C-alpha positions, 0 to 999 in steps of 0.5 A: 901659190897655185890659185883658182879664180872662179868667174868670167866677167870684168870683175874676174879679169880685174882680179886676175890682173891684180893677182898676176902682179904678185910674187906669190902667183904661180900659176893662176887658173881662171874658170871659165875665164875670158879672152882677157884673163887668158893673157894672165893665166890659164883659162879652164872650161869649168862651170862655176856651179859644177862643184864636183868638177871644180873639186876634181880640178883642184885635186889634180892641179894641187890648187892651194887657194880658191877665190870665188868671183860671182855670188851664185856658187857662194849662195849655192854652197861651194865653200861648204862643199870644199870643207866637207871633202877631206882632200879639199878642206885645207885649201885656202878659200876666199868666199863665205859659207852658204849661211854667210852668203845669205846676206846676198842670197836672201833680202829677208835674211839680210834685213833681219840680220841688220835689225838684230844688230841695229844696222841702219836700213830702211824699214821693211816687211816681208810677204809670201803667197800665204799672206798675200792679202795682208801685203795688198793692204800694207801696200795700200797704206804705205807712203809713196814711192814703195820699194819691192824686192825679190827675196832671192838672187835675180841677176840684179833685176829684182828691185822695183821702185813703184811711184803709184799704188796701182804699179805697186800692187801690179808688181806685187802680184807679178812677183808672188802670183806669177813668179816674175823672178822665178824662185827669187820672188817666192818671198817679197820684201817691201821697203820704205824708199830712201832718198839720197846718193848711193855708194859701194863700200868694200871690206875683206874679213877673216870672220873676226877682223877686217880691212876696208878697201877703196870705195866706189860709186857705180852707175846702173841706168842705161841712159845719160843722166841716170835715165832709162832701164837698170843694167848690171852697171854702166861704169864706176868711179873711185874715190867717191868725193862725198865719202869724207873721213867723217862720213866713212867713220860713220860707215865703219862704226855703224855698218861695217863693225856691227856687220862683222861683229854680228857674223862672229857672234852668230857663228856664221863662217865668213872669210872673204869680201863683203860689199856694202851697198849704201845710200847717203841720206843727208850725211847719214849712211843706210844699208840698201843691200849686202853682196857676198863678193866684190861688185862689178863694175866697181871691182874694175876701179877698186882693184886698180887703186889697191896697192897692197898685194892681193894674195897677201891680203887673201892669205891674211884673211884665211889665217885670221891675221887681217888685224896685222894688215895695212891697206895702201891705196893709190891716191889717184882717181879711177873711172871705168866705162862699160861698152855694151851691145846694142839693145842691152839690157832688154835684148842684144845680138852676139858675135860682132868682131871687136877692133882696137883692143890691142892699141897702145893706150898708156899705162894709165888705162886698162881694158877689162873683158866682160862679155867677149870670146874668141871665135873660130878665126881667133878674132875677139867677138862680142858674147854678152850685153856688157862687153868690156870696160875701160878703166883709167887713172887720173889726178881727178875723176874728170881726167880719169873719165876723159882718158877712158873716153879717149880710149873708147874712141879707138875701139869698135864693134857693130852696135857699141854703146857707152855712157859719156857722163860717168862721174857727171855729178863730180865734175867741176864744170857741171852745174850746181845741182851735183 
């Protein structure tokens, strides 16, 4: 099967790695890809939002399946573009319609959807510049802390947890009056703060049926012990020890089923991945957010644990046959640790040579490229804030983390930084505060 995978990060490298193992694959094209994906298929210099060029490429190369990695082209309507073209509409497509992608593209849309379908989530209200003064009064009467979310896509940076009324009102003003997050904050969602521990649950749906993939927990803060600024993700682990069969039964019955049923009942076209960003509040799951694609860096631990053929799963989704599929999962734990550039997430330099990527690290470890490129001297250099991650499998989370750390000890670039405590609350030698 001739496949085009859109994206260029660690998530896409992990997906390409899995796709490449399938007997169905021949060949994989990745647009635009990275030096890691180049070893698994053919990188194509296409912009992920250049729908015309992507469509022309698919026609020329007789692409049979398109898998969309990042959220932006989905929110911008790439599915609808393909379905409106007679020559493209029959290509198997993994990714929701523009309307379905609003689950991620608009916080207000997602909250209203959850409210309509009785899906547990924090209480909220939404405000625009038109009811700004009402929003100020609402904030002044709200219990602390207060969560402010830019309605649209803000590259993972549109959420602010405010510990005081002064901070909340200042952030509210920045978002609505000074467009702190551009178009994304033309509308602001104000939420109650939920206290608990977060996890990510993933499913793939055909619009009516679904199967659940391995769950994961990611680590957003730049510093050890979950301190410092939020990032795109410094690492992840899977499975999540507190995601017991009993807890996951609650997740499926209260969150996953009503979400997929809600999409079906509302006639929203959705074939592809659904990311459920959850928080465990005293054993009860609440939805923090939806994403309309796989997470990053969670994909880098979920996909290595997936034993089921990924292309087979995708084909079943496009044929509305997921009710006939059984997902098989590696029982081992997986941990990924992200290596980032000095100064990330506020600012960083690019172009530093990376050494040690070609080492022999054993079958239990995989290096996924994220922000890398090949320079004019054919050397792999840094090209982003999050540069690459090391995923390892082990009998438990501690072993998997330690194996990834051992690999990272042998890879270098100027200014390399990574957290050494990924999975810290699940390691047996930690104190009783986990």
